[in-house]
N, C-alpha and C positions, 0 to 999 in steps of 0.2 A: 499464472503464466502471463507474461507481458505480451500484448498484441503488437506484432511487428509494424502494422500499418498505423497504429496510434499509440506509440510507446509512452508518451508523456501523460496522456489522459488515462491510459490503462494503469500506469504506475501510481499516479495520484489517487485514483479510486481504490486501488488495493491497499495503499498505505493508510489512507484516511477512512477506510471501512472499519478499522480497528477503533473501538470506542475509547480505549485508554489513550491512544494516539491523539484523538480529537480533543479529549479532556486536557491532556498535557499541552497540546498546541495552544488551546485557548487560554490556559492559565499562564503559559510561558510568554506568549507573544501578543495576547490581547487583554491580559489582566482580568479574565473572566473565569469565575469559579462556578463551573456547571457540572452536572452529573447526567451523562447521556442515558436515556431510558430506552430509546428504540430508533431504528432507522425509519425514514418516511419515504413514500413514493417520490421519485424524481420527475415524474410526469404529472402535470396538472392540466385540466381542461377548464376553459372558461366558456362563456356563451359564444365567443367568437373564434377561439383558437386553442391549440395545444401548446403548452410551455414545458420546457425541459431544463433541469439543472443537473449538475454532476452528483451532488450528495445533499441529503437533507436528514436532519435528526430532530427528535423530540427530546427535551431535556428539562431538568430542574435548574432554576436560576438562583445562584447564591443561596442554596439550601432552602429555598422557598418551595413549598409543595404546590407549584403552579406550572402549567405547561407553557413552554417557550420553544419556538422552532429556531434551529440554526441551519442556514442553507449555504452551501459552498458552490461557487462557480470558479472553475480552474481555466487559466489561459497560459499558453506558452508563446503567445504572440499578441501584439496590441490589437484590441478589438473595441471599437468605440460603442458597440452595441451591448457590451457586457453588463453595464449598469441597467439597461432596459430589460435584459433577460431576467435579472434578479427582481426588478420592480414588477414585471409582468407576472412572475411566478408568485410573488407575495400577494398581488392583487387577486390572483386566481384562488388562493387559499382563503382570503378574506371574503371573496364573493360567495364561496360555499358556506361560510359561517353566517353571513348575513341572511342567506336564504333559509338557514335553519334557526334564525333568531338567536344566534349565539353572540356573545361578546367576542371581539377580535383577539386572536392569539398574537402576542408580540413575536416579532421575527428579527433575528440577528443575522444580517446578510454579510457574507465574507467573499471578497474577490481575491483569489490566490493567483499571483503572477510570478513566473520564473523565466520569462523570455530573455533573449540577449539584445533586445532593442529597448530604447527608452520608452516608458509607458507612464505618463502622468494622467491619471484618471481622477476626477473629482470624487471626494468621499461623501458628498451630500448632493442629493438630487437638485436642490435649489441652485447649485452652482452651474447648472446647465443652462439656465435662463440668461438671456442677453440683458435683462433688466431686473434688478433686485427690488422685489416688492414684498410686502408682508403676506401676500397671498400665494407665494410660491410654495409648493410642497416641501416639507422639511423631512427628508428621508435619508438617514445616515447609513453608510456601509463601512465595514472594516476592509481596508485595502492592504493586503499583505504582499509585499514585493521582496522576493528573496535577495534581489540586488542591493537592497537597502539594509540588509542584515549583515553585520560583520562576521567574517569567518571565525574569529575568536569566540564569538557567542555560540556558534554551532559546534565548535570543536572542544571547547573547554568548560562552558558554564551551563550546559543543557542537561537536565535530569533524565530525559528519555533518550538514550543513545540511538535507538532505532529511528526515532523521529528526526533527530538532528542529523544523523547520517543520511537519511532520505532527503532532507531539506538541503544539505550541503551538496549532495549529488545533483539535485535538480537545479541548484544555482549555477553549478559549473559544468553541466552536461554538454553545453555547446562549445566548450573550450577544449584545448588539447588534453589528451588522456592523462598527461602528467599532472594536471591540476586536480585530478581525482585521487591521487595517492594518499592524501591525508585521511580520507575516509577509511582506508585500509587499517588504520590503527585501532578501529573498533571491532574488527572481525572476531577477536577472541572473546569479546564480552556480549556479542549479539548472537542469538540462536541461529542455527544454520539456515532454517527456512527463510528468515527475514533477511539475512545477509545475502543469501542466494537470490532473493528477489531484487536486491540492489544491483548485484552483478548481472542478472538477467536483463534488467533495464538498460544498463550501460551497454551491454553486448548488443541488444536489439537496436538501440539508437546508433551505435558506432558500426553496426553491420559486421560484427566479429563474433567469435565463439566465446562462451563463458571462460573456457580454459585460456584463451588468448588474453582476455581482460585480467584474469588472475595473475598471469605471467607479467603483465605490465604494471599493475598497481600494487601488488603485494611484494614486500621485500624478499629477496632471494632466500634468506635463512628461515623465513616464516612459511614458505609455501608448503613444505612437508607437514608443518604443524596444522595448517588449515585443512589439508587433505585428510590427515589422520582424524581431526576433529569431526569432519563431515562424515567420514567413513564410519566412525564409531556411532554417531547419531543415527545414521541410516541403518546400520546393523541392528541397533537397539529397537528401532521401529519395526524392522523386518522380523526380528526375533519375537516381539510381542504379537505381531499379526500372525506369524507362522505358528506360534504356540497355540493361539486360539483356533486356527484352522485345523491344526494337527489334532487337537483335543476333540473337536467336533467330528473329524473323520475317524478318530480312533475310539469313539464311544462304543461302537459295536465290538471292538477287539479288546476293550479294557482301557481304563483311564491311564494307567502307567505307560502302556504301549503308545497311546495317543500323545501323551506329554512328550515322550522321547522323540517321536516322529515330528511333533510340532517344533521342538527345539532345533532339530536338524534343518527343517524347512526354513525356520526363522533366520538362522545364521546364514544359510545360502542366499536367501532373499536380501538380507542386509548387505552382503558383500556385492551382490549383483547391482543393487540400487546405488551403492557407494561408487563402484567402478564406473557405472554409467554416468553418474553426475560429474565425475572427473573427466569426462570426455573420451573414455576408452571405448572403442567400437565393440560391437556385439561378438564378433569373431574372436577377438583377443580376450574378452571376458570369458567366453566359453573355454578357451584354451587354459586360461589361468585357473579356472575352477573345475576343470575336467568334467564339463557337462556339455550337452549338445546346444547348438545355436537355437534350436527350436525351443528348448527349455528356458533359455535366457529370454527369448522374445515373449514366451508365455507368461513368465513372471513379471516382466516389465509392463505387460498389458493388464496385469492384475488378475490373471486367471488362476 
């Protein structure tokens, strides 16, 4: 679920929490072949202060069996302290390792920017100094600015459709809703939960309902198709969950009876979830399915 008070940060973290998305992003846009092993804490403490980053991962670097950290800092507005945030975070990791007499772990820092204002940040720490000397720290970062990526790259030549749909949306989120229509071409190929995440992000930032966003960005003839697709997926999830619950409840009455009850519960739950996702209110859902409003609320709460 996208947080209304911080939709950009919330969406970025949800998208890039997927290991496959991170791997594909690094391969596609940074020419890095890595295999993500695990997420790392985004809070680090040094002797003097706490430091926070948006995302951090441990990975294998170009098939080498060696630990490398990848750290992400996300910005939707120009921030001259972003480089320092990354640098401090890296220093806090190395400080811990030095205390433990370990060799330092390489860190690949990435600054991700998608704001609507010009943001030219140096990609090396030595460029911050007013005088170039051989003694200035040489610390590179990867600066990824969505504004410098052509739309054709995101819409036509990207292998991960969810990743590129998310990047395209973040690039154009500050513009008129019409500019987001091209991302609707991917809805049939992306699973419902991921596409719903994109729609939720747009809705939260634009302060509209998901149904209103769908009406505006999806071609008229395709709306029924996407509704049917989502309803079918939700129904299947509800069916599976309902069957499991029904079997458990029916163990005392006999397996077959439990299975039958589970199937009935599953179909009902699937329909309720689907209708609710489409923006239909609880009272109308109850009328459509001939059940009480209390039953609808109970199922939506997962009880």
